[in-house]
N, C-alpha and C positions, 0 to 999 in steps of 0.2 A: 408797559410803563415808560417806554421811550428810551430805555438804556441801550447801550451798545454791548453786545455779548460775543465773546470768542470761546471756542471749545478747544480743549487740550486732552491729550492722553499722557498721563504721568506714569513713568516706569519706575517702580520701587523694588529694591532688592534688599532683603535682610541677610547680610553676610555673616551674622553672628551665629553662635551655636544655641541661642536661646530664642524663645518666642518674644516678639516685640510688638508694642502698640504705640502708635504715633498720632498726633493731632496735625492736621494739614491746614495751613492758612496761606493767604495771598496778601501781598503788599506792593508798594511802589507807585500806586495811583490812588489818590484820595477817593474814598467812596467805593473802592473795588469790593465786590462781594463774591465769595466763592459759592458756586451752586453745585451741589453733589456731596460726595462723601467728605466729611471733615475728620473722621477717625479711621485709621488704617491699622489693622492687626495682621501681622505676618508671622508665620512659623519660621523656625530656623532654616535658613537657606532658601526660603520662598521668594519668588519673583512674581510681581503682579502688575498689570496695566490697569490704571484707574482713570476712567473718563470723568472729567469735570468741566465746568464752564466758569468764566469770570464775567460778571456784569458790572459795567461802569456807567455812571451818569454822563451824558454827552458833554456837560459843561466841565468835566474833569479831564477830558481828552483834548489837549491843545495842539496835537500833531498827529500825523497819520499813523505813526508807529511809536510806541512807548515801551520801555522796559518794565517788566513786572517781576516779582520774586515769589516763588513758591517756597514755603518753609515747612519742614517736618520737625516736630519736637516730641520727645518721648512723653507718653501719658503719665508715666510715673514721676515726672518732674525733674528728671536729670538735666544736666547742663548741655548734653549733647544736642546738636541741631544740624540739620542739613538745609542749605539754601541753594536753590537753582534759579538762575535768571532765564526768562523767556521774553517774547515780544507780544505786545497787545496791539492789534491793528484797529485803529479807530476811524476817525473822519478822514475822508480823502483830502489831499492838499488842494 
C-alpha cells in the first residue's frame, strides 16, 4: 500500500493481584494504524512481550523521526490508562 511501517516489542506487566484485560492503541501521527494485537489479557503478576507494527501513510510523515504514543486502557472501561512514548522512523532527511 506504500505506507511506512515500523516494528516494536511492547513489554507489559500486570502488577496487580487481579487478572486484567487492556485495549492497545497508537496515536501521535495522523493515520497511524496498529498492526497486531489490540487486546491484551494478563494474569496477576504476568509479564508479556507483545510484537506489533505501526503503519503510517508517507504523507503524514514530515520528518525522519516522529514521536508516537502507545496507550493501554482497561477493557472494563475504567479511567486507568498507561501511555508510553516511542519513536517512529520515517522518511530520510
